[in-house]
C-alpha positions in Angstrom: -5.8 36.3 18.1 -2.6 34.2 19.0 -1.8 30.9 17.5 -3.7 27.8 18.9 -0.4 25.9 19.0 3.2 26.2 17.3 1.7 25.4 13.9 -1.8 26.2 13.9 -3.2 29.8 13.6 -6.4 30.7 15.3 -7.8 31.7 11.6 -6.9 28.3 10.4 -8.7 26.5 13.3 -12.0 28.3 12.7 -12.0 29.0 9.1 -14.6 27.2 6.8 -15.4 27.8 3.0 -19.0 27.0 3.9 -19.0 29.5 6.8 -17.6 32.3 4.8 -20.0 31.6 2.0 -23.0 31.7 4.3 -21.7 34.6 6.5 -21.8 32.3 9.6 -19.8 33.3 12.6 -17.5 30.4 13.9 -16.0 31.6 17.2 -15.4 29.2 20.0 -16.1 30.0 23.6 -13.0 30.1 26.1 -13.8 26.5 26.9 -14.0 25.3 23.3 -10.7 27.3 22.6 -9.0 25.5 25.6 -10.1 22.2 24.1 -8.8 23.2 20.7 -5.3 23.9 22.1 -5.2 20.5 23.8 -6.2 18.9 20.6 -3.5 20.9 18.8 -0.8 20.0 21.2 -1.6 16.6 21.9 -2.4 15.6 18.4 -1.5 17.9 15.7 1.9 19.0 17.0 3.5 15.4 17.5 2.3 14.7 14.2 4.0 17.8 12.7 6.9 17.4 14.4 7.2 13.5 13.5 6.8 14.3 9.8 8.8 17.6 10.0 6.7 19.0 7.0 3.5 21.2 6.7 0.1 19.1 7.4 -3.1 20.4 6.4 -6.3 20.8 8.4 -9.5 20.4 6.5 -11.8 21.0 9.6 -11.2 22.0 13.2 -13.7 23.9 15.2 -17.4 24.1 14.0 -19.9 26.0 15.8 -23.6 24.8 16.0 -24.6 26.9 12.9 -21.6 25.7 10.7 -22.1 22.3 11.8 -25.7 22.1 10.8 -25.0 23.8 7.4 -22.3 21.0 6.6 -24.6 18.3 7.9 -22.3 17.3 10.7 -23.6 15.0 13.6 -25.2 17.2 16.3 -22.8 15.3 18.8 -19.8 16.1 16.9 -16.7 16.5 18.9 -15.7 19.3 16.5 -18.4 21.5 18.1 -16.7 21.2 21.5 -13.3 22.1 19.9 -12.1 18.5 20.7 -11.7 17.2 17.0 -9.6 17.9 14.2 -9.7 16.6 10.7 -6.1 16.1 9.2 -5.5 16.1 5.4 -1.7 15.4 4.2 -2.6 16.0 0.8 -3.6 19.7 1.2 0.1 20.8 0.9 1.4 17.9 -1.0 4.6 17.4 1.1 5.0 13.6 0.2 3.0 12.4 3.3 0.0 10.3 3.0 -3.3 10.1 5.2 -2.4 6.5 5.7 1.0 7.4 7.2 -0.7 10.0 9.5 -3.4 7.3 10.4 -0.5 4.7 11.4 1.4 7.2 13.3 -1.4 8.3 15.4 -2.8 4.6 16.0 1.0 3.6 17.0 2.1 6.6 19.2 -0.6 9.0 20.2 -3.1 9.0 22.8 -6.7 10.0 21.5 -10.3 9.7 22.1 -11.5 8.8 18.5 -9.7 8.2 15.2 -11.6 7.8 12.1 -10.2 7.0 8.5 -12.8 8.8 6.7 -13.9 7.6 3.2 -11.5 6.9 0.3 -9.4 8.5 -2.5 -8.3 5.3 -4.0 -5.6 3.8 -1.7 -5.9 6.0 1.4 -8.4 7.9 3.6 -9.5 11.2 2.3 -8.7 12.5 5.7 -8.0 11.2 9.2 -10.4 12.5 12.0 -8.7 12.5 15.6 -10.3 13.8 18.6 -8.9 14.1 22.2 -10.6 14.8 25.4 -9.5 16.1 28.6 -11.6 13.7 30.7 -11.3 10.3 29.0 -9.6 9.0 25.8 -11.1 5.6 24.5 -8.5 5.1 21.6 -11.6 4.1 19.5 -10.6 3.6 15.8 -13.3 3.6 13.1 -13.4 3.4 9.3 -16.1 5.6 7.5 -17.4 4.6 4.0 -20.1 5.4 1.9 -22.6 2.7 1.4 -25.7 3.3 -0.7 -25.3 7.0 -0.1 -25.0 6.8 3.6 -22.1 7.0 5.8 -21.3 3.7 7.7 -18.7 3.5 10.6 -17.0 0.3 11.0 -14.8 -0.9 13.9 -11.1 -0.8 12.7 -9.6 -4.0 11.7 -6.4 -4.4 9.6 -8.2 -6.7 7.2 -11.0 -4.0 6.7 -8.6 -1.3 6.2 -6.7 -3.3 3.6 -9.8 -4.0 1.8 -10.9 -0.3 1.4 -7.7 1.1 1.0 -5.7 -1.5 -0.7 
């Protein structure tokens, strides 16, 4: 299969350690693949080009079986090929997830962006979705509270409280 975009291979976009371990197929439909290409070119490639370094993807497409296996929300945009989780730490190129978050917030059109959880002073990863229909530019911060994931509307004060 061809690349999804200039810097994302098809295999990278559908790979899941959980899926491999459980023997799950994770193949998108033509419609989902088209959505993935849009996310890759509207979100990932501008980030990659701006920083000029390799940037990791921790999750992209998730078929229904994989999404269920990892405990993902049934309405997850990952299942439609509309969302990507980006983690700068995967390749250790000196870019932080906070830098990616701030770049997307200031420069890109997107449907939803979530600073996901915390690794001390930055998000563990940044979830960004893009829709061909309508992009809300919704920004959330996810944190664990009492073992449950809670999503808060973004504010600079909350971001600083969680990430320092």
